[in-house]
C-alpha positions in Angstrom: -74.5 6.1 109.0 -71.5 6.2 106.6 -70.4 9.6 108.0 -70.8 8.4 111.6 -68.8 5.3 110.9 -66.1 7.3 109.1 -65.8 9.7 112.1 -65.7 6.8 114.5 -62.9 5.1 112.5 -60.9 8.4 112.4 -61.3 8.8 116.2 -60.1 5.3 116.8 -57.1 5.9 114.6 -56.2 9.1 116.5 -56.5 7.1 119.8 -54.3 4.3 118.6 -51.6 6.7 117.3 -51.8 9.1 120.3 -52.7 11.9 117.9 -54.3 14.4 120.4 -54.5 17.3 118.0 -56.3 15.1 115.5 -58.8 14.0 118.1 -59.4 17.6 119.1 -59.9 18.6 115.4 -62.4 15.7 115.0 -64.2 16.9 118.1 -64.7 20.2 116.4 -65.9 18.5 113.3 -68.5 16.6 115.3 -69.9 19.9 116.6 -69.9 21.4 113.1 -71.9 18.5 111.5 -74.3 18.3 114.5 -73.2 14.9 115.7 -71.6 16.1 119.0 -74.6 14.7 121.0 -74.5 11.2 119.5 -73.6 8.9 122.4 -71.8 6.4 120.2 -69.5 9.0 118.9 -69.2 10.7 122.3 -68.0 7.4 123.8 -65.5 6.9 120.9 -64.2 10.5 121.4 -63.9 9.9 125.1 -61.9 6.7 124.5 -59.6 8.6 122.0 -58.9 11.3 124.5 -58.0 8.8 127.2 -55.9 6.8 124.8 -53.9 10.0 124.0 -53.4 10.6 127.8 -55.6 13.7 127.7 -57.5 13.0 131.0 -58.5 16.7 131.4 -60.1 16.7 127.9 -61.9 13.5 128.8 -63.2 14.9 132.1 -64.3 18.1 130.4 -66.2 16.1 127.7 -67.9 14.0 130.3 -69.0 16.9 132.5 -70.0 19.4 129.8 -70.9 17.6 126.6 -72.2 14.1 127.4 -75.6 14.9 128.8 -76.9 11.3 128.8 -73.9 9.0 129.5 -74.7 5.3 129.3 -73.0 2.4 131.0 -70.3 2.2 128.3 -69.4 5.8 128.9 -68.8 5.2 132.6 -67.0 2.0 131.9 -64.5 3.7 129.5 -63.8 6.4 132.1 -63.6 4.0 135.0 -61.2 1.7 133.1 -58.8 4.6 132.5 -58.9 5.6 136.2 -58.2 1.9 137.2 -55.3 1.6 134.8 -53.7 4.7 136.1 -54.1 3.5 139.7 -56.5 6.3 140.5 -58.9 4.0 142.3 -60.5 6.6 144.4 -62.0 8.3 141.3 -62.9 4.9 139.9 -64.7 4.0 143.1 -66.5 7.4 143.1 -67.6 7.0 139.5 -68.7 3.4 140.1 -70.9 4.4 143.1 -72.6 7.1 141.0 -73.4 4.8 138.1 -77.2 4.4 137.7 -76.7 1.1 136.0 -73.8 -1.3 135.9 -73.0 -4.3 133.7 -70.5 -7.1 134.0 -67.8 -4.9 132.5 -68.3 -2.3 135.2 -67.7 -4.9 137.9 -64.8 -6.4 136.1 -63.1 -3.1 135.6 -63.2 -2.3 139.3 -62.1 -5.8 140.3 -59.2 -5.7 137.7 -58.2 -2.3 139.1 -58.1 -3.7 142.6 -56.0 -6.6 141.5 -53.5 -4.4 139.7 -53.2 -2.3 142.8 -52.7 -5.4 145.0 -55.9 -4.6 146.9 -56.9 -8.3 146.7 -59.4 -8.2 149.5 -61.3 -5.3 148.0 -61.5 -7.3 144.7 -63.0 -10.3 146.5 -65.5 -8.1 148.3 -66.5 -6.5 145.0 -67.1 -9.9 143.5 -69.3 -10.8 146.5 -71.3 -7.6 146.0 -71.7 -8.4 142.3 -73.0 -11.9 143.1 -75.4 -10.7 145.7 -76.8 -7.8 143.5 -77.9 -10.4 140.9 -77.9 -7.7 138.3 -75.0 -9.0 136.3 -73.9 -12.6 135.6 -70.1 -13.2 135.8 -68.2 -14.0 132.7 -64.8 -15.6 132.1 -62.9 -12.4 132.9 -64.8 -12.1 136.2 -63.6 -15.5 137.3 -60.1 -14.8 136.2 -60.0 -11.6 138.3 -61.6 -13.2 141.4 -59.5 -16.4 141.3 -56.3 -14.4 140.9 -57.2 -12.3 144.0 -58.1 -15.4 145.9 -54.8 -17.1 145.0 -52.8 -14.0 145.9 -54.4 -14.0 149.4 -54.2 -17.7 149.8 -57.9 -17.9 150.8 -58.2 -21.6 151.4 -61.8 -21.4 152.5 -63.0 -19.3 149.5 -61.2 -21.4 146.8 -63.6 -24.4 147.0 -66.6 -22.0 146.9 -65.3 -20.4 143.7 -64.9 -23.8 142.2 -68.6 -24.5 142.9 -69.5 -21.3 141.0 -67.1 -22.2 138.3 -68.9 -25.5 137.7 -72.3 -23.8 138.1 -71.6 -21.3 135.3 -69.8 -24.0 133.2 -66.6 -22.2 132.2 -64.7 -25.5 131.8 -63.0 -25.3 128.4 -62.0 -21.7 128.6 -58.2 -21.8 128.7 -57.9 -18.5 130.6 -60.3 -19.6 133.3 -58.8 -23.1 133.6 -55.4 -21.5 134.0 -56.6 -19.1 136.7 -58.4 -22.0 138.5 -55.3 -24.2 138.6 -53.1 -21.3 139.7 -55.6 -20.4 142.5 -55.5 -23.9 144.0 -51.7 -24.0 143.7 -51.3 -20.6 145.5 -53.8 -21.7 148.2 -51.7 -24.8 148.9 -54.1 -27.4 147.3 -51.4 -28.7 145.0 -52.7 -32.3 144.9 -56.1 -31.0 143.9 -54.6 -28.6 141.4 -52.7 -31.4 139.9 -55.9 -33.4 139.4 -57.6 -30.4 137.7 -54.5 -29.9 135.6 -54.6 -33.5 134.3 -58.2 -32.8 133.0 -57.2 -29.7 131.1 -57.2 -30.7 127.4 -54.7 -28.2 126.1 -53.0 -26.5 129.1 -51.3 -23.2 128.4 -47.7 -22.6 129.3 -48.8 -20.3 132.1 -50.9 -23.2 133.5 -47.8 -25.5 133.3 -45.7 -22.9 135.1 -48.3 -22.6 137.9 -48.0 -26.4 138.5 -44.2 -26.0 138.5 -44.4 -23.3 141.1 -46.7 -25.5 143.2 -44.3 -28.5 143.1 -41.3 -26.3 144.0 -43.1 -24.6 146.9 -44.8 -27.5 148.6 -43.1 -30.7 147.5 -39.5 -29.6 147.3 -37.1 -28.8 144.6 -36.6 -32.5 143.5 -40.3 -32.9 142.5 -40.1 -29.5 140.7 -37.0 -30.7 138.7 -38.7 -33.9 137.7 -41.8 -32.0 136.5 -39.6 -29.3 134.7 -37.7 -32.0 132.8 -41.0 -33.6 131.7 -42.6 -30.3 130.4 -43.4 -30.6 126.6 -42.7 -26.9 126.3 -40.9 -24.2 128.4 -40.7 -20.5 128.2 -38.2 -18.1 129.8 -40.6 -18.0 132.8 -40.3 -21.7 133.3 -36.5 -21.5 133.3 -36.5 -18.5 135.6 -38.8 -20.2 138.1 -36.4 -23.2 138.3 -33.4 -20.9 138.7 -35.1 -19.0 141.6 -36.3 -22.3 143.2 -32.9 -23.9 143.1 -31.3 -20.7 144.5 -33.9 -20.4 147.3 -33.5 -24.0 148.3 -29.7 -23.6 148.8 -28.7 -25.4 145.6 -27.1 -22.2 144.3 -24.5 -23.8 142.1 -27.2 -25.9 140.3 -29.1 -22.6 139.8 -26.2 -21.0 138.0 -25.6 -24.2 136.0 -29.2 -24.0 134.8 -28.5 -20.4 133.6 -25.6 -21.7 131.6 -27.9 -24.4 130.1 -30.4 -21.7 129.2 -27.8 -19.8 127.3 -26.6 -22.9 125.6 -30.1 -23.8 124.4 -30.7 -20.4 123.0 -33.2 -19.2 125.6 -32.9 -15.4 125.8 -32.0 -14.3 129.3 -34.2 -11.5 130.6 -34.0 -9.2 133.6 -35.7 -11.8 135.8 -33.0 -14.3 134.9 -30.2 -11.8 135.7 -31.8 -10.8 138.9 -32.1 -14.4 140.1 -28.6 -15.3 138.9 -27.0 -12.3 140.6 -28.9 -13.1 143.8 -27.5 -16.7 143.6 -24.0 -15.3 143.2 -24.5 -13.1 146.2 -25.5 -16.1 148.3 -22.4 -17.9 147.2 -20.3 -14.8 147.7 -19.0 -15.5 144.2 -17.7 -12.2 142.9 -16.1 -13.7 139.8 -19.3 -15.3 138.6 -21.2 -12.1 139.4 -18.8 -9.9 137.4 -19.2 -12.1 134.4 -23.0 -11.7 134.7 -22.6 -8.0 135.1 -20.7 -7.8 131.9 -23.3 -9.8 130.1 -26.1 -7.6 131.5 -24.3 -4.5 130.0 -24.0 -6.3 126.6 -27.5 -7.8 126.6 -29.9 -5.3 128.1 -30.5 -1.9 126.5 -30.8 -0.4 130.0 -30.5 -1.9 133.5 -33.8 -2.0 135.3 -34.0 -1.3 139.0 -34.4 -4.9 140.0 -31.2 -6.0 138.2 -29.4 -3.0 139.6 -30.5 -3.9 143.1 -29.3 -7.4 142.6 -25.9 -6.0 141.5 -25.7 -3.8 144.5 -26.5 -6.7 146.8 -23.9 -8.9 145.1 -21.1 -6.4 145.5 -22.2 -5.5 149.0 -22.3 -9.1 150.2 -19.0 -9.8 148.6 -17.3 -7.0 150.5 -17.0 -4.6 147.5 -19.1 -1.9 149.0 -17.4 0.8 146.9 -18.4 -1.1 143.8 -21.9 -1.4 145.1 -22.0 2.4 145.7 -20.6 2.9 142.1 -23.4 0.9 140.6 -25.9 2.7 142.7 -24.5 6.1 141.7 -24.7 5.2 138.0 -28.5 4.7 138.2 -30.5 7.4 136.6 -33.7 6.3 138.3 -32.9 5.2 141.8 -36.0 3.7 143.4 -36.7 2.6 146.9 -35.6 -1.0 146.2 -32.0 0.1 145.2 -31.9 2.4 148.2 -33.0 -0.4 150.5 -30.5 -2.9 149.2 -27.7 -0.4 149.6 -28.8 0.3 153.2 -28.9 -3.4 153.9 -25.4 -3.9 152.4 -24.1 -1.2 154.6 -25.7 -2.8 157.7 -24.1 -6.1 156.8 -20.7 -4.6 157.1 -21.6 -3.0 160.5 -21.6 0.5 159.1 -24.7 1.3 161.1 -24.2 5.1 161.1 -23.6 5.0 157.4 -26.9 3.1 157.0 -28.8 5.8 158.9 -27.1 8.5 156.8 -28.2 6.6 153.6 -31.7 6.3 154.9 -31.9 10.1 155.5 -30.5 10.7 152.0 -33.2 8.4 150.6 -35.9 10.4 152.4 -34.5 13.7 151.0 -34.2 12.4 147.4 -37.4 10.4 147.1 -39.4 12.7 149.3 -40.9 9.5 150.7 -40.3 6.8 153.2 -40.3 3.2 152.0 -41.7 0.5 154.2 -38.9 -2.0 153.3 -36.2 0.5 154.0 -37.8 1.2 157.4 -37.9 -2.5 158.1 -34.3 -2.9 157.1 -33.1 -0.2 159.4 -35.2 -1.5 162.3 -33.5 -4.9 161.7 -30.2 -3.1 162.1 -31.4 -1.7 165.5 -32.4 -5.3 166.3 -28.9 -6.6 165.6 -27.4 -3.8 167.7 -30.1 -3.9 170.4 -30.5 -0.2 169.8 -33.9 0.4 171.5 -33.5 4.2 171.5 -33.2 4.6 167.7 -35.7 1.8 167.3 -38.3 3.8 169.2 -37.6 6.8 167.1 -38.1 4.8 163.9 -41.4 3.4 165.4 -42.5 7.0 165.9 -41.6 7.8 162.3 -43.6 4.7 161.2 -46.6 6.1 163.1 -46.3 9.5 161.6 -45.9 8.2 158.0 -48.6 5.5 158.3 -46.2 2.7 157.7 -47.0 1.1 161.0 -49.8 -0.6 159.1 -47.3 -2.4 156.9 -46.9 -6.0 158.0 -43.1 -6.1 157.2 -42.6 -3.0 159.4 -44.7 -4.3 162.3 -42.9 -7.6 162.2 -39.5 -5.9 162.4 -40.8 -3.8 165.4 -42.0 -6.9 167.2 -38.6 -8.6 166.7 -36.8 -5.5 167.9 -38.9 -5.1 171.1 -38.8 -8.8 171.8 -35.0 -9.0 171.6 -34.6 -6.0 173.8 -36.8 -7.5 176.4 -39.7 -5.1 175.9 -42.5 -7.7 175.5 -45.2 -5.1 176.5 -44.5 -3.0 173.4 -44.0 -6.1 171.2 -47.5 -7.3 172.1 -48.8 -3.8 171.7 -47.5 -3.6 168.1 -48.9 -7.1 167.5 -52.4 -6.3 168.8 -52.4 -3.0 166.8 -51.9 -4.8 163.5 -55.0 -4.8 161.3 -53.6 -7.7 159.3 -51.1 -10.3 160.5 -49.1 -13.0 158.6 -47.4 -16.1 159.8 -44.2 -14.2 160.6 -46.1 -11.9 163.0 -47.5 -14.9 165.0 -44.2 -16.8 164.8 -42.3 -13.7 166.1 -44.5 -13.6 169.2 -44.1 -17.3 169.8 -40.3 -16.9 169.6 -40.4 -13.8 171.8 -42.1 -15.6 174.7 -40.1 -18.7 174.1 -36.9 -16.8 174.5 -37.8 -15.8 178.1 -39.1 -19.3 178.9 -42.8 -18.4 179.0 -43.9 -21.5 177.0 -47.5 -21.2 178.2 -47.8 -17.7 176.6 -46.0 -18.9 173.5 -48.5 -21.8 173.2 -51.4 -19.3 173.5 -50.2 -17.5 170.4 -49.6 -20.8 168.6 -53.2 -21.9 169.4 -54.6 -18.6 168.2 -53.3 -19.0 164.7 -55.7 -19.8 161.9 -53.1 -21.1 159.5 -49.7 -22.5 160.5 -46.7 -23.6 158.4 -43.6 -25.6 159.1 -41.8 -22.5 160.4 -44.5 -21.9 163.1 -44.5 -25.6 164.1 -40.7 -25.5 164.3 -40.8 -22.4 166.5 -43.2 -24.1 169.0 -41.3 -27.4 168.9 -38.1 -25.6 169.5 -39.6 -23.7 172.5 -40.5 -26.9 174.2 -37.1 -28.6 173.6 -35.1 -25.5 174.4 -36.6 -25.2 177.8 -36.4 -28.9 178.8 -40.0 -30.0 177.9 -38.7 -32.6 175.5 -41.7 -34.9 175.9 -44.2 -32.0 175.1 -42.0 -31.2 172.1 -42.2 -34.8 170.8 -46.0 -34.7 171.2 -45.9 -31.5 169.2 -44.1 -33.4 166.4 -46.7 -36.1 166.4 -49.4 -33.4 166.1 -47.4 -31.8 163.3 -47.4 -35.1 161.3 -51.2 -35.3 161.5 -51.5 -32.0 159.6 -52.2 -32.5 155.9 -50.7 -29.3 154.6 -47.5 -29.1 156.7 -44.4 -31.1 155.9 -41.5 -31.3 158.4 -38.3 -29.8 157.0 -34.7 -30.0 158.0 -35.2 -27.5 160.9 -37.8 -29.8 162.3 -35.4 -32.8 162.4 -32.5 -30.8 163.7 -34.7 -29.7 166.6 -36.0 -33.2 167.2 -32.5 -34.8 167.3 -31.5 -32.2 169.8 -34.4 -33.2 172.0 -33.6 -36.9 171.7 -30.0 -36.2 172.5 -31.0 -34.2 175.7 -33.1 -37.0 177.2 -31.2 -40.0 175.6 -34.3 -41.2 173.7 -32.6 -43.9 171.6 -35.7 -45.6 170.2 -37.4 -42.4 169.3 -34.2 -41.2 167.7 -34.2 -44.3 165.5 -37.8 -43.6 164.4 -36.9 -40.0 163.5 -33.9 -41.2 161.6 -36.3 -43.4 159.6 -38.5 -40.3 158.9 -35.5 -38.3 157.6 -34.5 -41.2 155.3 -38.1 -41.3 154.0 -38.1 -37.6 153.5 -34.7 -37.7 151.7 -33.1 -35.4 154.3 -30.7 -37.8 156.2 -27.8 -36.6 154.1 -28.7 -32.9 154.4 -25.6 -31.6 156.2 -27.4 -29.9 159.0 -29.7 -32.9 159.6 -26.8 -35.3 159.5 -24.8 -33.1 161.9 -27.7 -33.1 164.4 -28.0 -36.9 164.0 -24.3 -37.5 164.6 -24.6 -35.4 167.8 -27.7 -37.4 168.8 -26.0 -40.7 168.3 -23.0 -39.5 170.3 -25.0 -38.2 173.2 -27.1 -41.4 173.3 -23.9 -43.5 173.6 -23.9 -44.9 170.1 -20.6 -43.6 168.9 -20.2 -46.3 166.2 -23.5 -45.2 164.5 -22.3 -41.6 164.7 -19.1 -42.6 163.0 -20.9 -44.5 160.2 -23.1 -41.6 159.4 -20.1 -39.2 159.5 -18.3 -41.4 157.0 -21.3 -41.5 154.7 -21.7 -37.7 154.7 -20.4 -36.0 151.6 -19.6 -32.3 151.7 -18.8 -32.2 155.5 -18.8 -28.8 156.9 -17.0 -27.5 160.1 -20.0 -28.4 162.2 -19.7 -32.0 161.0 -16.1 -32.3 162.0 -16.7 -30.6 165.4 -19.7 -32.9 166.1 -17.6 -36.0 165.5 -14.6 -34.8 167.4 -16.8 -33.8 170.3 -18.5 -37.2 170.2 -15.2 -39.1 170.5 -14.1 -36.8 173.3 -17.3 -37.4 175.3 -16.7 -41.1 175.0 -13.2 -40.9 176.2 -11.8 -41.8 172.8 -9.1 -39.1 172.8 -6.9 -40.7 170.2 -9.8 -41.0 167.7 -10.7 -37.3 168.5 -7.1 -36.3 167.8 -7.0 -38.3 164.6 -10.3 -36.8 163.3 -8.9 -33.4 164.1 -5.8 -34.1 162.1 -7.9 -35.5 159.2 -9.9 -32.3 159.3 -6.8 -30.2 158.9 -5.5 -32.5 156.1 -8.8 -31.9 154.2 -8.3 -28.2 154.3 -10.9 -27.3 156.8 -10.0 -24.5 159.2 -10.7 -25.3 162.9 -12.5 -22.7 165.0 -12.9 -22.1 168.7 -15.2 -25.0 169.2 -12.9 -27.4 167.3 -10.1 -26.8 169.8 -12.4 -27.1 172.8 -13.5 -30.5 171.5 -10.0 -31.9 170.8 -8.5 -30.6 174.0 -11.4 -32.1 175.9 -10.6 -35.4 174.2 -7.0 -35.2 175.2 -8.0 -34.4 178.8 -10.3 -37.4 179.1 -7.7 -39.7 177.7 -4.5 -38.4 179.4 -2.9 -37.3 176.1 -0.7 -34.6 177.7 1.8 -34.1 175.0 -0.9 -34.0 172.3 -2.9 -31.5 174.3 0.1 -29.2 174.8 0.7 -29.4 171.0 -2.9 -28.4 170.1 -3.0 -25.7 172.7 0.1 -24.1 171.2 -1.1 -24.7 167.6 -4.4 -22.9 168.3 -2.7 -19.5 168.6 0.5 -20.0 166.6 -1.1 -21.6 163.5 -4.7 -20.5 163.5 -4.6 -17.3 165.4 -7.3 -18.3 167.9 -7.0 -16.8 171.3 -7.5 -19.3 174.1 -10.8 -18.9 176.0 -12.0 -20.0 179.4 -13.1 -23.4 178.0 -9.6 -24.1 176.5 -7.8 -23.1 179.8 -10.3 -25.3 181.7 -9.5 -28.3 179.5 -5.7 -27.7 179.9 -5.9 -27.4 183.7 -8.0 -30.6 183.8 -5.5 -32.4 181.4 -2.4 -31.3 183.4 -4.1 -31.9 186.8 -5.3 -35.4 186.0 -1.8 -36.3 184.8 -0.4 -35.2 188.2 1.2 -32.0 186.9 -0.5 -29.9 189.5 2.2 -27.2 189.7 2.1 -26.7 185.9 -1.7 -26.5 186.0 -1.6 -23.9 188.7 1.1 -22.0 186.8 -1.2 -22.0 183.7 -4.0 -20.5 185.8 -1.7 -17.8 187.0 -0.8 -16.9 183.4 -4.4 -16.6 182.1 -5.2 -13.3 180.4 -8.7 -13.3 182.0 -9.9 -13.9 185.5 -10.3 -17.7 186.1 -13.8 -18.9 186.6 -15.2 -21.4 189.1 -15.0 -24.0 186.4 -11.2 -23.5 185.9 -10.5 -23.7 189.7 -13.0 -26.6 190.0 -10.9 -28.6 187.4 -7.8 -28.0 189.6 -9.8 -29.0 192.7 -10.9 -32.3 191.1 -7.2 -33.0 190.2 -6.2 -32.3 193.8 -8.6 -34.9 195.0 -7.3 -37.5 192.6 -3.7 -36.9 193.7 -4.4 -36.1 197.4 -2.9 -32.6 197.4 -4.8 -31.0 200.4 -2.9 -27.8 200.4 -3.5 -26.9 196.7 -7.1 -28.1 197.1 -7.7 -25.6 199.8 -6.3 -22.8 197.6 -8.5 -23.9 194.6 -11.6 -24.2 196.8 -11.0 -20.8 198.4 -11.1 -19.2 194.9 -14.2 -21.1 194.0 -15.9 -19.9 197.2 -14.9 -16.3 196.6 -16.6 -16.5 193.2 -19.8 -17.3 194.9 -20.5 -20.3 192.7 -24.0 -21.7 193.4 -22.8 -25.2 192.4 -22.5 -27.5 195.3 -20.0 -29.8 193.6 -16.9 -27.9 194.7 -18.0 -27.8 198.3 -18.8 -31.5 198.3 -15.5 -32.3 196.7 -13.5 -30.3 199.3 -15.5 -31.9 202.1 -14.7 -35.3 200.6 -11.0 -34.5 200.4 -10.9 -33.5 204.1 -12.9 -36.6 205.0 -10.5 -38.9 203.1 -7.6 -37.2 204.8 -9.1 -37.8 208.2 -9.9 -34.1 208.8 -13.5 -34.5 209.9 -13.7 -31.1 211.6 -12.6 -29.4 208.4 -15.1 -31.5 206.4 -17.9 -30.5 208.8 -16.9 -26.8 208.5 -17.3 -27.0 204.7 -20.7 -28.5 205.0 -21.7 -25.8 207.6 -20.5 -23.1 205.1 -22.8 -24.6 202.5 -25.7 -24.4 204.9 -24.9 -20.8 205.8 -24.8 -19.8 202.1 -28.0 -21.7 201.5 -26.3 -24.0 199.0 -27.9 -27.5 198.7 -26.3 -30.5 197.3 -27.5 -31.1 193.8 -29.7 -34.2 193.8 -28.4 -37.0 191.6 -30.8 -38.7 189.3 -30.6 -41.2 186.4 -33.0 -42.0 183.6 -33.4 -44.5 180.9 -35.8 -45.3 178.1 -37.8 -48.6 178.2 -40.6 -49.3 175.7 -40.8 -45.7 174.6 -41.2 -44.4 178.2 -38.5 -42.6 180.1 -38.0 -44.0 183.7 -36.4 -41.6 186.2 -34.6 -42.8 189.4 -33.3 -40.9 192.4 -31.1 -42.1 195.3 -33.2 -44.1 197.7 -36.1 -43.7 195.2 -39.4 -45.2 196.4 -41.6 -43.5 193.8 -41.1 -46.1 191.0 -44.0 -48.6 190.8 -41.5 -51.5 190.7 -39.3 -50.2 193.5 -39.4 -53.3 195.6 -38.5 -55.6 192.7 -35.7 -53.2 191.7 -34.2 -53.2 195.1 -34.4 -56.9 195.4 -32.7 -57.3 192.1 -30.0 -54.9 193.2 -29.4 -56.8 196.4 -29.1 -60.0 194.3 -26.5 -58.4 192.1 -24.6 -57.0 195.1 -24.4 -60.6 196.5 -23.0 -61.9 193.2 -20.3 -59.3 192.9 -19.3 -59.9 196.5 -18.0 -63.3 195.3 -15.6 -61.4 193.0 -14.1 -59.7 196.0 -16.2 -56.5 196.2 -16.5 -55.3 199.7 -19.2 -52.8 200.5 -17.8 -49.7 202.1 -19.3 -48.2 205.3 -21.4 -45.6 203.6 -24.8 -44.1 203.9 -27.8 -46.2 202.7 -28.3 -43.6 199.9 -24.9 -44.4 198.4 -25.8 -48.1 198.3 -29.0 -47.2 196.4 -27.5 -44.5 194.2 -29.7 -43.7 191.2 -27.4 -45.3 188.6 -27.4 -48.6 190.5 -31.2 -48.6 190.6 -31.3 -47.9 186.9 -28.8 -50.7 186.2 -31.0 -53.2 188.1 -34.2 -52.0 186.4 -32.4 -52.3 183.0 -31.4 -55.9 183.6 -35.0 -56.7 184.7 -36.7 -54.9 181.7 -34.5 -55.3 178.6 -33.5 -58.5 176.7 -30.1 -59.9 177.4 -28.7 -59.0 174.0 -29.5 -55.3 174.3 -27.0 -52.8 175.7 -28.5 -50.8 178.6 -28.2 -47.0 178.1 -28.5 -44.8 181.2 -28.2 -41.1 181.6 -27.1 -39.4 184.8 -27.0 -35.7 185.6 -23.9 -35.8 187.9 -20.4 -37.3 187.7 -20.6 -41.1 188.6 -19.1 -41.9 192.0 -16.2 -44.3 192.5 -18.2 -46.9 194.2 -20.9 -47.0 191.5 -18.2 -47.2 188.9 -16.7 -50.2 190.5 -20.0 -51.9 191.1 -21.2 -51.5 187.5 -17.9 -52.9 186.2 -18.4 -56.0 188.3 -22.1 -56.3 187.4 -21.1 -56.2 183.7 -18.9 -59.2 184.4 -21.3 -61.4 186.4 -24.3 -60.7 184.1 -22.4 -60.6 180.8 -24.3 -57.3 180.0 -23.1 -54.1 178.4 -23.9 -50.8 180.0 -23.5 -47.4 178.4 -23.7 -44.6 181.0 -23.6 -40.9 180.2 -22.8 -38.9 183.4 -22.3 -35.2 183.8 -18.8 -35.3 182.3 -18.5 -38.1 179.8 -19.6 -41.6 178.6 -18.6 -44.9 180.2 -18.9 -48.1 178.3 -19.0 -51.0 180.8 -18.4 -54.5 179.4 -16.8 -57.8 180.7 -15.7 -56.2 183.9 -13.9 -53.1 182.5 -14.8 -49.6 181.5 -13.8 -47.7 178.4 -12.4 -44.8 180.5 -9.7 -47.1 181.9 -10.6 -45.8 185.3 -9.4 -42.4 184.1 -12.3 -40.0 184.7 
């Protein structure tokens, strides 16, 4: 026994030191003393060979010398296969084992986990449980729970919890940690928190799991609160917070936390540097990034591939592509990650041909194709709508087997969808053996983009698990295509989901829907939801709310929110300027534009459209000319069709028809029907029949399908007593198959939208509404209103019916908000002004051009519309 023990100790020593020659010498000694057939020593020798990396010696020993291998023999060999990632040999050996113990099962499950074959690991656990030959131990539960968490198997997690209680592993710190981490990763953060509170001495890993859960599901603020209350933190805790802050857009705070780490003596590791450099890239902060680069060089013995990739990304995103290439060229071990980042950086700066060249170089150097590099290049085809190269890359994916990779398939779906090839997009989707939320969402978005909401909904309903992004995609599909009510129902259904929380994208989409249909009350409710969620001062949400308030006729509320908003971006300024313009408040629009300039914000194309529109609606000719000149002279923005249309409208309304026509003649691009239509409208205001005919001729030549210009010219002829010419225009409309756009108005009463058309008889209260309107018409007749000889439909125009219904349905103190799809006619404008006087009511009407605020017998437009 003493000799056996001495030889075993010597073999273990050789294994721990990697002394292969010593192990071989001891093998010979075993043969000499006649102990070569002792299984205990054979297993020890086998372990020594494997520890020295001598796999061939170990295999030779197993095949030739170990005549009666036991379960320990097989476990030792299988463990080495698994650690080396050689799972095919491990599986073959496992299948040949005559007897297996718990270590055998654990070894295979651990190997699967290390190779990220999580599903195989779970299936192995199920087989073990069903076989009944081995009872699971603590390591078994750690393996299976980690695999379950990695896959996010929400259905399996509670079942594993039941087995956990059955086998009574509570109190084992490793299993407790794996259990909490599994429920966090499966999205059961509340339940994980309850389990965590029962852990007597939670490990730092267990605390970090809870930190990750709070950051992922409850937002960064909850994570910060938990982080600050942690009794102990390691570098992983700090790194998680840096990454979470950066990913949530709070990049400066992330970098500030890195500074705090350094100040508190926490040693920054490669993960810290990777997250910090990524944050700098998001900020495009080259100065910060260079300082971190210098610290990396001083602190790390060698730059690992992930830090190097973050450096390459930083320089590429900051426009220093040569520096990115220099870092890349300095790498001794260039892996697929660094290649992919460099390809992505090249794509960002529109060097598509260079990206393809780099991809081919990567294939030549690595002798392999990386799935992420393929997905990146396919995304480049997506941006360029290069279907030809995209199909070639698809073929390469099929040949290399990367078509099975989810990230590649998702990129292909997006490419085909954007290029209009939905047949191939659906083929790729149906060919996927495994799909993630991105796959489903891509198909929903693809069909949404072509207006096929029914098909998009089919994919949505086919999903087993949905997150906020998926709900937002379907919500956006409804609202984008005019099905606002269905979209709002979708939001209600979203709120009923326990594991889905609306985010800023949800609220931006909802505000757009409320703005489109003028849903005031619903908009107020959603404002309340954003306040409760702490998102009302999120810049994107606030911008959408400002636009919603403006489009619902509540410009004062829009202004209050705008004034409250810190860190206004260009969209904020544009939203407020546009709001003022739509309400005919040109002076306020101009003042806000000037305030924007004084704050250092640089206006863009949309900014000038907004301020010029404001000048047009308010007759601010000199200011409009000044801004039109400033646009090119100061900010280098070339005027577009929208700017010329605003200027023609501005000059035309002011009676400067010759100058307006001259501006059209000087346009660098061909005038559109909208530009000529603006001149035509001005001709009607100022009674210039000759120029009106010229403008109308150009509109007709452009084959505009809009009936507005035809009706306008017919009206001009009619007002001038040229009934034959008016009839000729109407005949031309009939010949071209152009029908007059039907006018309709709508309003919200008690959370229901009521729609009215001219001479409408479909409303359930139509008789009462008409009686009320007749009563109002009689009252305003006492103020001198004389009903013109006009068709009956004009007497019962949709906005007049809506006004009567609003007076009947809403309390006297409440302003009446009405939306209309066409420009309000002169008679209706006069009638509503007078009604506001005799009823002492306020009306806010949004027509197809702008807002009108009627109060005390006058309108905010000053009859200038």
